[in-house]
Structure formats: structure tokens, C-alpha cells
C-alpha positions in Angstrom: 302.2 172.0 114.1 303.8 169.8 111.4 307.3 168.6 112.3 308.7 169.6 109.0 308.2 173.3 108.1 306.6 173.7 104.7 309.1 176.5 104.0 311.8 173.8 103.7 309.9 171.5 101.3 308.2 174.1 99.1 311.3 175.1 97.1 311.9 171.5 96.2 308.3 171.0 95.1 308.1 174.3 93.2 311.3 173.3 91.4 309.3 170.4 89.8 306.6 170.5 87.1 303.4 171.3 89.1 301.6 168.1 88.2 304.7 166.0 89.1 304.9 167.8 92.4 301.3 167.1 93.0 301.7 163.4 92.2 304.8 163.0 94.4 303.0 164.6 97.3 299.9 162.4 97.1 302.1 159.3 96.7 304.0 160.2 99.8 300.8 160.9 101.8 299.1 157.7 100.6 302.2 155.6 101.6 302.7 157.2 105.0 299.2 157.9 106.2 298.3 155.8 109.2 302.0 155.3 110.1 304.1 157.1 112.7 305.6 159.1 109.9 302.3 160.9 109.4 303.5 163.2 112.2 305.7 164.9 109.5 302.6 166.9 108.4 299.9 166.3 111.0 298.4 168.8 113.4 295.8 168.8 116.1 292.4 169.7 114.8 290.9 172.9 116.1 287.6 172.1 117.9 284.9 174.5 116.6 281.9 172.4 115.9 279.0 173.6 113.7 276.0 171.9 112.3 275.3 172.5 108.6 272.8 170.6 106.4 272.2 168.4 109.4 275.8 167.3 109.6 278.1 168.1 112.6 281.3 169.5 111.3 284.2 169.4 113.8 285.3 172.8 112.5 284.5 175.1 109.5 287.6 174.4 107.4 287.6 171.8 104.6 289.7 170.6 101.7 288.1 171.3 98.3 287.7 168.6 95.7 290.3 168.2 93.0 293.4 167.7 95.1 292.7 164.0 95.8 290.6 163.0 92.8 290.7 159.3 93.6 290.2 159.4 97.3 293.6 157.8 98.1 294.7 160.2 100.9 291.6 160.9 103.0 293.1 159.9 106.3 296.5 161.6 105.6 295.0 164.8 104.4 292.5 164.8 107.3 295.4 164.7 109.7 296.3 168.2 108.8 293.4 169.4 111.0 290.5 169.7 108.5 287.0 169.4 109.8 285.9 168.0 106.4 287.5 166.6 103.3 286.0 166.5 99.8 287.4 164.1 97.3 286.9 163.6 93.5 285.7 164.6 91.0 285.0 161.0 90.1 283.3 160.0 86.8 281.6 156.6 86.2 284.4 155.4 84.0 288.1 155.9 84.3 289.5 158.6 82.0 293.0 160.1 81.5 291.9 163.8 81.4 293.3 166.4 79.1 296.8 166.2 77.4 299.8 167.3 79.5 301.1 169.8 80.5 297.8 170.9 82.1 298.8 172.6 85.4 300.6 175.8 85.8 301.8 178.0 88.7 301.5 181.8 88.7 303.4 182.5 91.9 303.3 186.3 91.5 299.6 186.1 92.3 299.6 182.9 94.4 297.5 181.2 91.7 297.2 178.0 89.6 295.8 177.3 86.2 294.7 173.8 85.6 292.9 172.0 82.7 293.1 168.5 84.2 289.7 167.4 82.8 288.4 165.1 85.5 291.4 162.6 85.2 290.5 159.8 87.6 290.5 156.0 88.0 286.8 155.6 87.8 284.0 155.0 90.2 284.9 151.4 91.3 288.5 152.3 92.3 287.2 155.5 94.0 284.7 153.7 96.2 287.4 151.1 97.1 289.7 153.9 98.3 286.9 155.6 100.2 286.1 152.3 102.0 289.7 151.8 102.9 289.9 155.2 104.8 289.4 154.8 108.5 290.9 157.3 111.0 289.5 160.6 109.7 285.9 159.6 109.9 286.4 157.6 113.1 287.5 160.9 114.7 284.4 162.7 113.5 285.6 164.1 110.2 283.0 164.8 107.5 283.6 163.3 104.0 282.2 164.7 100.8 282.2 162.8 97.6 282.2 164.9 94.4 280.7 163.5 91.1 281.0 164.5 87.5 280.4 163.3 84.0 282.8 161.5 81.6 284.2 163.6 78.8 282.9 161.1 76.2 279.4 161.3 77.4 277.3 163.7 75.3 276.1 166.7 77.3 272.5 165.7 76.5 273.1 162.4 78.4 275.0 164.0 81.3 272.2 163.1 83.8 272.9 159.4 83.3 276.5 159.8 84.4 275.5 161.9 87.5 272.9 159.3 88.4 275.5 156.5 88.1 277.8 158.5 90.3 275.1 159.2 92.9 274.2 155.5 93.0 277.8 154.6 93.6 278.9 157.1 96.2 275.6 157.5 98.2 276.2 154.7 100.7 279.7 156.0 101.5 279.3 159.8 101.6 278.4 162.2 104.4 277.4 164.6 101.6 277.5 164.4 97.8 278.6 167.3 95.6 277.4 167.6 92.0 280.1 169.3 90.0 278.7 171.1 86.9 281.2 174.0 87.0 284.5 172.7 85.9 285.7 174.7 82.8 287.8 171.8 81.6 285.0 169.4 80.4 283.4 170.5 77.1 280.0 172.1 77.5 279.8 171.1 81.2 279.0 174.6 82.4 275.9 174.6 80.1 274.3 172.5 82.8 274.1 175.7 84.9 271.4 177.1 82.6 267.9 177.2 84.0 266.2 174.4 82.0 269.2 172.0 82.0 269.8 172.6 85.7 266.2 172.0 86.7 266.1 168.8 84.7 269.4 167.5 86.2 268.5 168.4 89.8 265.0 167.0 89.5 266.4 163.7 88.3 269.0 163.6 91.1 266.5 164.5 93.7 264.1 161.7 92.6 267.0 159.2 92.6 268.1 160.5 96.0 264.7 159.8 97.5 264.9 156.2 96.2 268.4 155.8 97.6 267.3 157.2 101.0 264.7 154.4 101.2 267.1 151.8 100.0 269.9 152.7 102.4 267.9 154.0 105.3 269.6 157.4 105.4 269.3 160.7 103.7 272.6 162.1 102.4 272.7 165.8 101.7 273.4 166.9 98.1 275.3 170.1 97.3 275.8 171.8 93.9 279.1 173.3 93.0 278.9 176.4 90.7 281.2 178.7 88.8 282.3 182.2 89.7 281.7 183.4 86.2 278.0 184.0 86.6 276.0 187.3 86.3 273.4 188.4 88.8 270.5 186.9 86.7 272.2 183.5 86.4 272.9 183.4 90.2 269.2 184.2 90.9 268.1 181.4 88.5 270.4 178.9 90.2 269.3 179.9 93.7 265.6 179.5 92.7 266.3 176.1 91.1 268.2 174.8 94.1 265.2 175.7 96.3 262.6 174.3 93.9 264.4 170.9 93.7 265.2 170.5 97.4 269.0 170.6 97.0 270.6 170.9 100.4 273.3 173.4 99.8 275.7 175.1 97.3 279.4 175.3 97.0 280.6 178.6 95.6 282.8 178.6 93.7 284.9 176.6 91.2 287.8 178.1 89.2 287.4 181.1 86.9 288.0 181.4 83.2 288.7 185.2 83.6 292.3 186.3 83.2 291.8 190.0 84.2 293.8 189.6 87.4 296.8 187.9 85.9 297.3 189.7 82.5 300.9 189.7 81.4 302.1 187.0 83.7 303.8 183.9 82.5 301.2 181.1 81.7 298.4 183.6 82.1 297.0 182.7 78.7 297.0 179.0 79.3 293.5 177.5 78.9 291.9 176.2 82.0 290.5 177.3 85.4 292.3 179.9 87.4 292.3 179.4 91.2 294.0 181.1 94.2 294.1 184.8 95.1 292.7 186.1 91.7 289.3 184.2 92.2 288.7 185.4 95.8 286.6 188.5 95.1 284.6 186.8 92.3 283.8 183.9 94.7 282.8 186.3 97.5 280.5 188.2 95.1 278.7 185.0 94.2 278.5 183.9 97.8 276.9 187.3 98.8 274.4 187.1 96.0 273.5 183.5 96.9 272.9 184.5 100.5 270.7 187.4 99.5 268.6 185.1 97.3 268.5 182.0 99.5 268.1 183.7 102.9 269.6 182.8 106.2 269.9 179.1 107.1 270.6 177.8 103.6 273.9 176.0 103.6 276.7 177.7 101.6 280.3 176.5 101.4 282.7 179.2 100.3 285.8 178.3 98.3 288.2 180.4 96.2 291.2 182.3 97.2 291.5 181.4 100.9 295.2 181.9 101.5 295.0 182.9 105.2 292.6 183.4 108.1 291.5 186.8 107.0 290.4 185.5 103.6 288.4 182.8 105.3 286.7 185.4 107.6 285.7 187.3 104.5 284.0 184.2 103.1 281.9 184.0 106.3 281.2 187.8 106.1 279.9 187.3 102.6 277.5 184.6 103.8 279.3 181.3 103.8 278.8 178.8 106.6 281.9 176.8 105.9 285.1 177.3 103.8 287.3 175.1 101.7 290.9 175.5 100.6 293.0 174.0 97.8 295.4 176.5 96.1 296.2 178.0 99.5 297.4 174.6 100.6 299.8 174.5 97.7 301.3 177.9 98.5 301.1 177.9 102.3 301.3 174.2 103.3 299.6 172.0 105.8 299.6 174.6 108.5 296.9 176.5 106.6 294.1 174.3 107.9 294.8 175.1 111.5 295.5 178.8 110.9 292.1 179.2 109.1 290.3 177.1 111.8 291.7 179.3 114.6 290.7 182.4 112.8 287.1 181.2 112.4 286.7 179.8 115.8 283.9 181.6 117.6 
């Protein structure tokens, strides 16, 4: 267990602007990871290995992309007991993201709204940070690298950004996630439509084959999708994943729905809603994907995992692995171990 109980630090962090609290936390982890002071938040990893997409995960609990966009804190975050860490979303060029303020807490529903807009330092800085990480992967942790497109890139040219991202991260990733589901980059979710998705995934699969020959290894590619999809859209996505040989799917990103938070402060802020309110929508998409894709096709479930029971519900819906993000903000570093213990066979 972490030496410092999160209950003592949360009031301080929640007294700050959400993005400022986020930045301070990451700065502290980046500075202290790999030092004796890492014990302030570290915990023993629960041993519950499972093989998914040809990768051996030490346990079923991962950190979702978005928390560490620049890959600065892989070892420090991994020390919380995660079996896998996903960092990014990274875009080919550095970009500031959307204007501030752009992150809001809804504590009554254990939720966040963010419209960050893929703010990151760009591909070169991201890869340098990934290469500097050591201990997490040395101890068997799995690292996912999440790629997106620059806001300034027209949607019709989106594939070029994703191909640049794939080229850059491929040698350094255990798996690559293609993020087409953020609501905070204009028109990005249009890439989930059948023709656009088929063209993008076809281009990525062709490039992946070239990279596999070049680097002598095949890196699994996952697609991250939104919860705001109807049955027909999910069926199209499932068929397109299969047709293009994509290795797995991450369900889901944040939601644009506000049905579960109506009337609360900040509820009408633009952006993606995460945390408890997205849990059921995520589980619905996971269940539909499992029905369409059949057993054995890798699904990572994310959205509203605040405790062990929420994680078990993800597996019951059809997920093989789970990820957390907003739950970590509300519950603290101990959540990784709690969820891992709940899922251990």
C-alpha cells in the first residue's frame, strides 16, 4: 500500500484547479520516480498474468491514455501496481490543445469533463520520454502508445498523421492504440464511419506490415472507440476491425452525453464526460462488440471503473482487460491494486 494515504492528499489537490492539480501531480511523479521517494505512492503488483493479443500482461489492470500524454511518468505510474500503462495521445507535431479552462470536476457523480484537445509536446519528445523509461518494462509491464492527429490537419488528410505516428512509436511500443474517438478534436469521430474507418485501418495495416518487416517484430494495433454509438455503428466497426486485421479494440473513450449529470455545476461544459456516468454506456458497447466479434477477440474495457465491482462488470460484459483514469483521480493510487485483486482468478 502507498505510504501516504490518498485521503490526506486529495483535499489539497481538489482545492486546486483540476488541470493545475494534474500538472503538479505529474511533475512530482516525474521528479521522484526511480528514487527512494517513489515509495510514497508505490504498491506491490498483483500477480495475475493473462495473455491477450499475444502479449503477456502481468495482471488485467491498466492506466488509460490521457493522464500522461507525453509519456513522462511511465515508471512512476507503473509503480502503483498496474499490469500495463498506456500513454499519449501523441500527435506528430507539438500542439497546445484547446483554450483553458478545459478540465472540470463533477464530484457529485465522481466524474470529469475535459476538452484538452490532444495537448502534447509532439512525437519526438514523446519517443525520447518513452526511451528513458526503464523499470516498468524491465519488470514485465506492458506499454501501449496512443496516437492521434493534429488539430490543424484536415480530416481528409488524417491518415497521414496516423501513419507518421505509427512510424514513430512502432519500435518502442508493446501495442499501439489508434485514437479516433476523442470528442475534442474537430470532426475526429467522423473517422468511425464505415468508409473512412475502412480506409484508415487499411492504410495502417499496410504500413504495419512494412514496419514488421523493417523491425523484425509485429506490434499489435488496437482501435479506441466512443461510447456514443448505436447498434448499427458498433456492428460496422466490428466488421471493419475484422476485415482489416486489427488486433483489438478499446471501449470506450469519453461521452458527449450529459443525461447522467443534468443540473450539476459544470455539466454543460463542452468536452468528454468520464467517470461513473459513462460506465453503463461503455459496458453496453463492450457487450455489443463481444457479440459481434465472438470469443477470443481482444477487448479492453474502460469507462467508469471506480472499484473492483465496476471492473468485474467490465469482464462480465466481455472485456479481457480493464483500464482506469477518472477512478484514479477520485480514489488514488490504491485503486490499481484493489481492481487487480478483484479480478484475480
